[in-house]
BALOBA-1460 file (C-alpha; in Angstrom, 3 decimals):
// residues 245
<rec num="1" residu="m" x="94.620" y="109.285" z="90.906"/>
<rec num="2" residu="i" x="93.621" y="107.394" z="94.040"/>
<rec num="3" residu="t" x="94.384" y="103.709" z="94.512"/>
<rec num="4" residu="g" x="91.974" y="101.736" z="96.656"/>
<rec num="5" residu="g" x="89.378" y="104.476" z="96.216"/>
<rec num="6" residu="g" x="86.404" y="102.142" z="96.289"/>
<rec num="7" residu="s" x="86.012" y="101.910" z="100.059"/>
<rec num="8" residu="g" x="87.113" y="103.247" z="103.434"/>
<rec num="9" residu="i" x="89.786" y="105.926" z="103.501"/>
<rec num="10" residu="g" x="90.287" y="105.864" z="99.739"/>
<rec num="11" residu="k" x="86.598" y="106.417" z="99.117"/>
<rec num="12" residu="a" x="86.505" y="109.347" z="101.543"/>
<rec num="13" residu="i" x="89.494" y="110.922" z="99.792"/>
<rec num="14" residu="s" x="87.901" y="110.391" z="96.375"/>
<rec num="15" residu="l" x="84.645" y="112.052" z="97.431"/>
<rec num="16" residu="l" x="86.333" y="115.024" z="99.097"/>
<rec num="17" residu="f" x="88.741" y="115.670" z="96.229"/>
<rec num="18" residu="a" x="85.847" y="115.547" z="93.750"/>
<rec num="19" residu="r" x="83.869" y="118.023" z="95.866"/>
<rec num="20" residu="q" x="86.827" y="120.377" z="95.606"/>
<rec num="21" residu="g" x="86.729" y="120.209" z="91.818"/>
<rec num="22" residu="a" x="89.247" y="117.479" z="91.055"/>
<rec num="23" residu="t" x="88.669" y="114.962" z="88.296"/>
<rec num="24" residu="v" x="89.185" y="111.739" z="90.228"/>
<rec num="25" residu="h" x="90.506" y="108.497" z="88.769"/>
<rec num="26" residu="i" x="89.955" y="105.529" z="91.077"/>
<rec num="27" residu="i" x="92.175" y="102.468" z="90.698"/>
<rec num="28" residu="e" x="90.677" y="99.390" z="92.332"/>
<rec num="29" residu="l" x="91.144" y="95.629" z="92.188"/>
<rec num="30" residu="n" x="87.380" y="95.502" z="92.697"/>
<rec num="31" residu="a" x="86.076" y="97.414" z="89.667"/>
<rec num="32" residu="e" x="82.516" y="97.252" z="91.027"/>
<rec num="33" residu="a" x="83.564" y="99.072" z="94.211"/>
<rec num="34" residu="a" x="85.321" y="101.709" z="92.111"/>
<rec num="35" residu="n" x="82.206" y="102.256" z="90.030"/>
<rec num="36" residu="q" x="80.060" y="102.624" z="93.146"/>
<rec num="37" residu="t" x="82.296" y="105.463" z="94.321"/>
<rec num="38" residu="v" x="82.179" y="106.958" z="90.818"/>
<rec num="39" residu="d" x="78.377" y="106.878" z="90.990"/>
<rec num="40" residu="e" x="78.400" y="108.733" z="94.324"/>
<rec num="41" residu="v" x="80.749" y="111.361" z="92.947"/>
<rec num="42" residu="t" x="78.568" y="111.795" z="89.877"/>
<rec num="43" residu="q" x="75.409" y="112.099" z="91.955"/>
<rec num="44" residu="e" x="77.060" y="114.977" z="93.840"/>
<rec num="45" residu="g" x="77.897" y="116.711" z="90.580"/>
<rec num="46" residu="g" x="81.548" y="115.708" z="90.507"/>
<rec num="47" residu="k" x="83.657" y="113.985" z="87.901"/>
<rec num="48" residu="a" x="85.221" y="110.567" z="88.424"/>
<rec num="49" residu="f" x="86.318" y="107.463" z="86.532"/>
<rec num="50" residu="g" x="86.875" y="103.915" z="87.758"/>
<rec num="51" residu="h" x="89.661" y="101.615" z="86.593"/>
<rec num="52" residu="g" x="89.931" y="97.923" z="87.443"/>
<rec num="53" residu="c" x="93.607" y="97.224" z="88.091"/>
<rec num="54" residu="d" x="95.782" y="94.981" z="90.270"/>
<rec num="55" residu="v" x="98.428" y="97.388" z="91.580"/>
<rec num="56" residu="s" x="100.806" y="94.489" z="92.269"/>
<rec num="57" residu="k" x="101.077" y="93.882" z="88.497"/>
<rec num="58" residu="q" x="103.331" y="96.486" z="86.907"/>
<rec num="59" residu="a" x="102.126" y="95.934" z="83.353"/>
<rec num="60" residu="q" x="98.520" y="96.552" z="84.427"/>
<rec num="61" residu="v" x="99.502" y="99.695" z="86.314"/>
<rec num="62" residu="i" x="101.487" y="101.137" z="83.409"/>
<rec num="63" residu="h" x="98.638" y="100.409" z="80.999"/>
<rec num="64" residu="t" x="96.133" y="102.099" z="83.321"/>
<rec num="65" residu="f" x="98.299" y="105.196" z="83.722"/>
<rec num="66" residu="q" x="98.799" y="105.416" z="79.973"/>
<rec num="67" residu="t" x="95.039" y="105.140" z="79.469"/>
<rec num="68" residu="i" x="94.376" y="107.971" z="81.931"/>
<rec num="69" residu="g" x="97.085" y="110.281" z="80.638"/>
<rec num="70" residu="a" x="98.121" y="113.461" z="82.448"/>
<rec num="71" residu="i" x="97.811" y="113.517" z="86.244"/>
<rec num="72" residu="d" x="98.639" y="116.049" z="88.948"/>
<rec num="73" residu="i" x="98.216" y="113.995" z="92.140"/>
<rec num="74" residu="l" x="98.851" y="110.363" z="93.107"/>
<rec num="75" residu="v" x="97.419" y="108.989" z="96.347"/>
<rec num="76" residu="n" x="98.933" y="105.573" z="97.097"/>
<rec num="77" residu="n" x="96.217" y="104.233" z="99.373"/>
<rec num="78" residu="a" x="95.583" y="100.633" z="98.251"/>
<rec num="79" residu="g" x="96.604" y="98.037" z="100.791"/>
<rec num="80" residu="i" x="95.708" y="94.874" z="102.653"/>
<rec num="81" residu="a" x="96.048" y="93.906" z="106.305"/>
<rec num="82" residu="h" x="97.341" y="90.744" z="107.945"/>
<rec num="83" residu="i" x="97.236" y="89.255" z="111.427"/>
<rec num="84" residu="g" x="100.295" y="87.343" z="112.598"/>
<rec num="85" residu="k" x="103.717" y="87.320" z="114.233"/>
<rec num="86" residu="a" x="107.045" y="86.544" z="112.524"/>
<rec num="87" residu="d" x="106.777" y="82.813" z="113.231"/>
<rec num="88" residu="t" x="103.072" y="82.531" z="112.450"/>
<rec num="89" residu="t" x="103.136" y="84.404" z="109.133"/>
<rec num="90" residu="s" x="103.390" y="82.071" z="106.169"/>
<rec num="91" residu="e" x="105.707" y="82.850" z="103.282"/>
<rec num="92" residu="e" x="102.650" y="83.077" z="101.040"/>
<rec num="93" residu="d" x="100.953" y="85.668" z="103.263"/>
<rec num="94" residu="f" x="104.151" y="87.657" z="103.732"/>
<rec num="95" residu="t" x="104.672" y="87.796" z="99.978"/>
<rec num="96" residu="k" x="101.053" y="88.802" z="99.335"/>
<rec num="97" residu="v" x="101.255" y="91.733" z="101.780"/>
<rec num="98" residu="f" x="104.534" y="92.844" z="100.216"/>
<rec num="99" residu="e" x="103.210" y="92.527" z="96.664"/>
<rec num="100" residu="v" x="100.140" y="94.697" z="97.315"/>
<rec num="101" residu="n" x="101.299" y="97.196" z="99.929"/>
<rec num="102" residu="v" x="104.919" y="97.761" z="98.910"/>
<rec num="103" residu="k" x="105.281" y="96.693" z="95.289"/>
<rec num="104" residu="g" x="101.871" y="98.163" z="94.507"/>
<rec num="105" residu="a" x="102.986" y="101.592" z="95.721"/>
<rec num="106" residu="y" x="106.279" y="101.249" z="93.849"/>
<rec num="107" residu="n" x="104.480" y="100.315" z="90.623"/>
<rec num="108" residu="c" x="102.340" y="103.449" z="90.844"/>
<rec num="109" residu="l" x="105.366" y="105.615" z="91.595"/>
<rec num="110" residu="f" x="107.188" y="104.049" z="88.658"/>
<rec num="111" residu="a" x="104.315" y="104.952" z="86.333"/>
<rec num="112" residu="a" x="103.421" y="108.351" z="87.820"/>
<rec num="113" residu="i" x="106.788" y="110.082" z="88.103"/>
<rec num="114" residu="p" x="107.448" y="110.273" z="84.334"/>
<rec num="115" residu="a" x="103.917" y="111.669" z="83.903"/>
<rec num="116" residu="f" x="104.606" y="114.294" z="86.569"/>
<rec num="117" residu="r" x="107.892" y="115.175" z="84.914"/>
<rec num="118" residu="e" x="106.117" y="115.896" z="81.644"/>
<rec num="119" residu="r" x="103.788" y="118.344" z="83.427"/>
<rec num="120" residu="g" x="106.565" y="120.061" z="85.352"/>
<rec num="121" residu="g" x="105.745" y="118.577" z="88.753"/>
<rec num="122" residu="g" x="103.168" y="116.837" z="90.870"/>
<rec num="123" residu="v" x="102.173" y="115.621" z="94.315"/>
<rec num="124" residu="i" x="102.437" y="112.162" z="95.843"/>
<rec num="125" residu="l" x="100.714" y="111.113" z="99.055"/>
<rec num="126" residu="n" x="101.401" y="107.672" z="100.500"/>
<rec num="127" residu="m" x="99.282" y="105.989" z="103.138"/>
<rec num="128" residu="a" x="101.580" y="104.663" z="105.841"/>
<rec num="129" residu="s" x="100.508" y="103.743" z="109.392"/>
<rec num="130" residu="i" x="101.511" y="104.189" z="112.998"/>
<rec num="131" residu="a" x="102.624" y="100.552" z="112.632"/>
<rec num="132" residu="a" x="105.647" y="101.929" z="110.760"/>
<rec num="133" residu="v" x="107.056" y="103.541" z="113.906"/>
<rec num="134" residu="v" x="105.568" y="101.690" z="116.912"/>
<rec num="135" residu="g" x="105.190" y="98.025" z="117.767"/>
<rec num="136" residu="i" x="101.684" y="96.692" z="117.097"/>
<rec num="137" residu="t" x="100.821" y="93.233" z="118.381"/>
<rec num="138" residu="d" x="100.311" y="90.532" z="115.709"/>
<rec num="139" residu="r" x="100.978" y="92.853" z="112.771"/>
<rec num="140" residu="f" x="104.414" y="91.668" z="111.626"/>
<rec num="141" residu="a" x="103.898" y="91.650" z="107.830"/>
<rec num="142" residu="y" x="101.644" y="94.691" z="107.848"/>
<rec num="143" residu="s" x="104.148" y="96.675" z="109.927"/>
<rec num="144" residu="m" x="106.920" y="95.642" z="107.538"/>
<rec num="145" residu="s" x="104.963" y="96.964" z="104.598"/>
<rec num="146" residu="k" x="104.098" y="100.282" z="106.214"/>
<rec num="147" residu="g" x="107.679" y="100.773" z="107.366"/>
<rec num="148" residu="a" x="108.656" y="100.429" z="103.724"/>
<rec num="149" residu="i" x="106.077" y="103.055" z="102.709"/>
<rec num="150" residu="f" x="107.471" y="105.421" z="105.352"/>
<rec num="151" residu="a" x="111.024" y="104.999" z="103.993"/>
<rec num="152" residu="m" x="109.919" y="105.201" z="100.342"/>
<rec num="153" residu="t" x="108.220" y="108.524" z="101.063"/>
<rec num="154" residu="l" x="111.464" y="110.075" z="102.283"/>
<rec num="155" residu="s" x="113.457" y="108.621" z="99.395"/>
<rec num="156" residu="v" x="111.059" y="109.884" z="96.724"/>
<rec num="157" residu="a" x="110.816" y="113.316" z="98.335"/>
<rec num="158" residu="r" x="114.609" y="113.635" z="98.291"/>
<rec num="159" residu="d" x="115.147" y="112.291" z="94.782"/>
<rec num="160" residu="y" x="112.587" y="114.477" z="93.021"/>
<rec num="161" residu="i" x="112.551" y="117.709" z="95.007"/>
<rec num="162" residu="s" x="114.408" y="119.512" z="92.230"/>
<rec num="163" residu="e" x="111.726" y="118.436" z="89.735"/>
<rec num="164" residu="n" x="108.869" y="120.082" z="91.652"/>
<rec num="165" residu="i" x="107.506" y="116.725" z="92.827"/>
<rec num="166" residu="r" x="106.433" y="116.681" z="96.467"/>
<rec num="167" residu="c" x="105.945" y="113.481" z="98.472"/>
<rec num="168" residu="n" x="104.478" y="113.038" z="101.961"/>
<rec num="169" residu="s" x="102.713" y="110.311" z="103.909"/>
<rec num="170" residu="i" x="99.950" y="109.995" z="106.480"/>
<rec num="171" residu="s" x="100.174" y="107.472" z="109.313"/>
<rec num="172" residu="p" x="96.705" y="106.795" z="110.715"/>
<rec num="173" residu="a" x="95.972" y="104.820" z="113.844"/>
<rec num="174" residu="r" x="92.780" y="102.730" z="113.777"/>
<rec num="175" residu="v" x="90.190" y="104.234" z="111.480"/>
<rec num="176" residu="h" x="86.584" y="103.002" z="111.497"/>
<rec num="177" residu="t" x="86.050" y="101.527" z="108.049"/>
<rec num="178" residu="p" x="84.002" y="98.587" z="106.712"/>
<rec num="179" residu="f" x="87.219" y="96.548" z="106.929"/>
<rec num="180" residu="v" x="87.321" y="97.001" z="110.707"/>
<rec num="181" residu="d" x="83.706" y="95.893" z="111.093"/>
<rec num="182" residu="g" x="84.347" y="92.865" z="108.887"/>
<rec num="183" residu="f" x="87.502" y="91.954" z="110.776"/>
<rec num="184" residu="i" x="85.713" y="92.074" z="114.128"/>
<rec num="185" residu="a" x="82.745" y="90.062" z="112.856"/>
<rec num="186" residu="k" x="85.015" y="87.396" z="111.375"/>
<rec num="187" residu="n" x="87.384" y="86.992" z="114.313"/>
<rec num="188" residu="y" x="85.221" y="87.869" z="117.342"/>
<rec num="189" residu="a" x="81.723" y="86.587" z="116.616"/>
<rec num="190" residu="g" x="79.416" y="87.360" z="119.530"/>
<rec num="191" residu="k" x="81.850" y="89.865" z="121.019"/>
<rec num="192" residu="e" x="81.548" y="92.589" z="118.412"/>
<rec num="193" residu="e" x="80.599" y="95.431" z="120.768"/>
<rec num="194" residu="e" x="83.221" y="94.466" z="123.349"/>
<rec num="195" residu="i" x="86.051" y="94.298" z="120.817"/>
<rec num="196" residu="f" x="84.959" y="97.468" z="119.045"/>
<rec num="197" residu="e" x="85.064" y="99.313" z="122.362"/>
<rec num="198" residu="k" x="88.486" y="97.873" z="123.188"/>
<rec num="199" residu="l" x="89.938" y="98.859" z="119.822"/>
<rec num="200" residu="s" x="88.403" y="102.315" z="120.092"/>
<rec num="201" residu="k" x="89.936" y="102.943" z="123.504"/>
<rec num="202" residu="s" x="93.410" y="101.955" z="122.320"/>
<rec num="203" residu="q" x="93.606" y="105.530" z="121.028"/>
<rec num="204" residu="p" x="94.001" y="107.951" z="123.966"/>
<rec num="205" residu="v" x="91.283" y="110.185" z="122.490"/>
<rec num="206" residu="g" x="88.892" y="107.289" z="123.157"/>
<rec num="207" residu="r" x="87.647" y="106.505" z="119.646"/>
<rec num="208" residu="m" x="88.762" y="105.420" z="116.215"/>
<rec num="209" residu="g" x="89.460" y="107.921" z="113.507"/>
<rec num="210" residu="k" x="87.011" y="108.692" z="110.723"/>
<rec num="211" residu="p" x="87.861" y="108.236" z="107.035"/>
<rec num="212" residu="e" x="86.745" y="111.830" z="106.491"/>
<rec num="213" residu="e" x="89.393" y="113.050" z="108.940"/>
<rec num="214" residu="v" x="92.125" y="111.322" z="106.958"/>
<rec num="215" residu="a" x="90.663" y="112.753" z="103.756"/>
<rec num="216" residu="a" x="90.782" y="116.289" z="105.171"/>
<rec num="217" residu="l" x="94.512" y="115.980" z="105.895"/>
<rec num="218" residu="a" x="95.076" y="114.392" z="102.489"/>
<rec num="219" residu="l" x="93.343" y="117.336" z="100.833"/>
<rec num="220" residu="y" x="95.667" y="119.812" z="102.523"/>
<rec num="221" residu="l" x="98.845" y="117.853" z="101.764"/>
<rec num="222" residu="c" x="97.906" y="117.570" z="98.086"/>
<rec num="223" residu="s" x="96.886" y="121.227" z="97.762"/>
<rec num="224" residu="d" x="98.900" y="124.222" z="96.576"/>
<rec num="225" residu="e" x="98.655" y="125.580" z="100.131"/>
<rec num="226" residu="a" x="101.014" y="122.770" z="101.171"/>
<rec num="227" residu="g" x="103.594" y="123.730" z="98.562"/>
<rec num="228" residu="f" x="106.304" y="124.079" z="101.235"/>
<rec num="229" residu="v" x="105.605" y="120.594" z="102.659"/>
<rec num="230" residu="t" x="107.566" y="117.577" z="101.450"/>
<rec num="231" residu="g" x="109.426" y="114.619" z="102.915"/>
<rec num="232" residu="n" x="107.205" y="114.373" z="105.989"/>
<rec num="233" residu="d" x="104.990" y="111.789" z="107.636"/>
<rec num="234" residu="y" x="101.904" y="112.955" z="109.501"/>
<rec num="235" residu="p" x="100.559" y="110.768" z="112.325"/>
<rec num="236" residu="l" x="96.769" y="110.966" z="112.559"/>
<rec num="237" residu="d" x="96.409" y="108.825" z="115.610"/>
<rec num="238" residu="g" x="94.263" y="110.255" z="118.406"/>
<rec num="239" residu="g" x="97.391" y="110.611" z="120.529"/>
<rec num="240" residu="f" x="98.487" y="106.975" z="120.117"/>
<rec num="241" residu="i" x="102.207" y="107.552" z="119.513"/>
<rec num="242" residu="k" x="102.924" y="110.324" z="122.004"/>
<rec num="243" residu="l" x="100.333" y="109.779" z="124.736"/>
<rec num="244" residu="n" x="100.225" y="105.999" z="125.198"/>
<rec num="245" residu="n" x="102.335" y="104.917" z="128.165"/>
């Protein structure tokens, strides 16, 4: 089960998992986007299903999980971004980021863990961010939410280790997705190339990450080969955390 699997990183994970033989269930607020990813999976010979669901609403999440039934893997990827500092972030925006990014992940954990228990175990992968561990300009609410994901990952890994449930997270730096292109176009009209280059070079490696690179790490962390891996966060950041001075 992959939340936010209709675009960007979530879509890349959905496609790669399906290519490896997984039956993929995509949970998306935008049911049309989910179905587009399902169509791509099907065209490649894979198996996928789309589910329209607002992850911030627990009743919807529980209903969706009950509809799907048994699962082996949960990828908590759905999330929204926000631009602003502590004193420029409205209460409404702060609450919205929390509801989707933090409560949404919690709702899926709440629904998935009993299902894992029935099957004798499972794997959880949360999508955090480098914003959880370093200061990012104008990302107050977003950083708050990803810091929560980072902490939730450790808590879940500790609480359910004896039940054969593993939990890890990935912390990407900037990844080139349609969201990034839309953000630049909306906020920097006429300066798209300049801003794209600036954002790319903020990673020491000199470029943004690719959704497929995140998907490749996700595949490993959710595989049986990673059976000894739990309670860890994996920066995928082009050297951002360790090499930026």
